[in-house]
C-alpha positions as CSV (number, residue, x, y, z in Angstrom):
1,M,74.9,-13.9,90.7
2,K,72.8,-14.9,87.7
3,Q,69.7,-14.1,89.6
4,V,71.0,-10.6,90.3
5,I,71.8,-9.9,86.6
6,F,68.4,-11.3,85.6
7,S,66.6,-9.1,88.1
8,I,68.5,-6.0,87.0
9,S,67.7,-6.8,83.4
10,L,64.0,-7.1,84.2
11,L,64.1,-3.9,86.1
12,C,65.8,-2.0,83.2
13,L,63.3,-3.5,80.8
14,G,60.5,-2.2,83.0
15,F,61.9,1.3,82.7
16,L,62.5,1.1,79.0
17,T,59.0,0.0,78.0
18,P,57.3,3.3,78.9
19,A,60.1,5.2,77.2
20,A,59.6,3.2,74.0
21,Q,55.9,4.1,74.1
22,A,56.6,7.8,74.5
23,Q,55.5,10.1,71.7
24,V,56.8,13.5,70.6
25,N,54.5,16.2,69.5
26,L,55.8,19.5,68.2
27,D,53.4,22.4,67.3
28,I,54.8,25.7,66.1
29,H,52.4,28.6,65.9
30,I,53.3,31.9,64.3
31,G,50.8,34.7,64.4
32,N,47.3,34.7,65.9
33,G,46.3,31.1,65.2
34,P,45.8,28.5,62.6
35,S,45.0,29.9,59.2
36,A,41.9,28.9,57.3
37,P,42.3,26.5,54.5
38,P,42.5,28.1,51.0
39,P,39.2,28.4,49.2
40,P,38.4,25.7,46.6
41,V,39.5,26.6,43.1
42,V,36.4,26.9,40.8
43,L,37.3,26.9,37.2
44,E,34.8,28.7,35.0
45,P,34.5,27.5,31.4
46,P,35.6,29.9,28.7
47,P,32.7,32.2,27.8
48,V,30.7,31.6,24.7
49,V,31.1,34.7,22.5
50,L,29.0,34.8,19.3
51,Q,28.0,37.5,16.9
52,A,24.5,36.1,16.8
53,P,22.5,33.4,18.5
54,P,23.4,29.9,17.1
55,H,21.2,27.9,14.8
56,M,20.2,24.6,16.5
57,V,19.6,21.6,14.3
58,Y,17.9,18.4,15.5
59,D,19.9,15.2,15.1
60,E,17.5,12.2,14.9
61,G,20.2,9.7,15.8
62,L,21.2,11.5,19.0
63,G,17.8,12.8,19.9
64,I,19.2,16.3,20.7
65,Y,19.7,19.7,19.0
66,I,23.2,20.6,18.0
67,A,24.6,24.2,17.6
68,V,25.8,24.4,14.0
69,G,28.1,27.0,12.4
70,V,29.8,27.8,15.7
71,P,33.2,26.8,17.2
72,Y,31.6,25.6,20.4
73,D,30.3,22.2,21.5
74,I,26.8,23.4,22.4
75,F,23.8,21.1,22.5
76,F,20.2,21.6,23.5
77,N,17.6,19.2,25.1
78,N,14.5,19.8,27.2
79,N,15.0,23.5,27.5
80,V,18.6,23.1,28.7
81,Y,21.8,24.0,26.9
82,F,24.9,21.8,27.4
83,Y,28.4,23.0,26.8
84,H,31.4,20.7,26.6
85,V,34.9,22.2,27.0
86,N,38.2,20.9,28.2
87,G,36.7,17.5,29.0
88,V,34.0,18.9,31.3
89,W,30.2,19.2,30.7
90,Y,28.3,22.3,31.8
91,R,24.6,23.2,31.6
92,S,22.6,26.4,31.5
93,P,19.1,27.7,30.5
94,Y,20.8,30.1,28.1
95,Y,23.2,29.4,25.2
96,R,25.8,31.8,26.6
97,G,25.6,30.7,30.2
98,P,26.0,31.3,33.1
99,W,27.3,27.7,33.0
100,T,27.1,25.2,35.9
101,R,29.3,22.2,35.9
102,T,27.2,19.0,35.7
103,E,27.6,15.3,36.2
104,I,27.8,13.0,33.2
105,R,24.6,11.2,34.4
106,R,22.7,14.5,33.9
107,I,23.7,14.7,30.3
108,P,21.0,13.5,27.8
109,R,21.4,9.9,26.9
110,G,22.1,10.6,23.2
111,M,25.2,12.6,24.2
112,R,26.3,10.3,27.0
113,E,26.6,7.3,24.7
114,H,29.0,9.0,22.3
115,R,32.5,10.4,22.6
116,I,32.8,14.2,22.0
117,E,34.6,13.5,18.7
118,E,31.5,11.6,17.5
119,L,29.3,14.5,18.6
120,R,31.5,16.9,16.7
121,G,31.2,14.7,13.6
122,S,27.4,14.8,13.9
123,R,27.6,18.6,14.2
124,E,29.7,18.9,11.0
125,R,27.3,16.7,9.0
126,A,24.3,18.6,10.3
127,W,25.9,21.9,9.4
128,K,26.7,20.8,5.8
129,E,23.1,19.7,5.4
130,Y,21.7,22.9,6.9
131,R,24.0,25.6,5.5
132,G,22.6,27.3,2.5
133,N,19.3,25.5,2.9
134,E,18.0,27.3,6.0
135,N,14.7,28.3,4.4
136,R,14.1,25.0,2.7
137,Y,15.6,22.7,5.4
138,R,13.1,20.0,6.2
139,G,14.4,18.9,9.6
140,K,13.7,20.4,13.0
141,H,15.6,23.5,13.8
142,F,15.5,26.8,15.5
143,Q,17.7,29.8,16.3
144,A,18.6,30.2,20.0
145,Q,17.0,33.3,21.6
146,E,18.4,35.8,24.1
147,P,16.6,35.7,27.4
148,R,14.3,38.6,28.0
149,G,16.0,41.7,29.3
150,R,19.5,40.3,28.5
151,R,21.2,41.4,25.3
152,E,24.8,41.3,24.1
153,G,26.9,43.9,26.0
154,E,24.0,44.6,28.4
155,G,25.1,44.3,32.0
156,R,23.8,45.6,35.3
157,R,23.2,49.3,35.4
158,N,25.2,51.2,37.9
159,E,23.6,52.7,41.0
160,R,23.1,56.2,39.6
161,E,21.1,54.8,36.6
162,E,18.9,52.8,38.9
163,R,17.9,55.8,41.1
């Protein structure tokens, strides 16, 4: 009798093992097929809006030019402008953009080694030294220029004007 119960138990176990390994897959499709994933969100920095091109003053300690007298964190080095906003660095060949997000390793060393608050402090000191002394200022400085063919308020002409 014990052998019969043991045999039935083994038989039942043999049937339960494949059932335990079974999987359930449920797919529900509504419409014509799977939808494409949403496009990635690209956040543009706020635009730089100024009445005139900013004055750029060289900071010996940082080894970069700093835009003074403006409410933006704009810096210049090796023909590239850098813009810091909302914890993100951007770069552009022009002081008003278009801006491209950039990696911290592509930021000039003088800027990378300091927190943005320290860079702002340098900007304030440079502005105090430069303001009112523009004509007599002995340090390196320049006023940013608009790119050729691009002026404030100037956009693409419409098709009628181009014809």
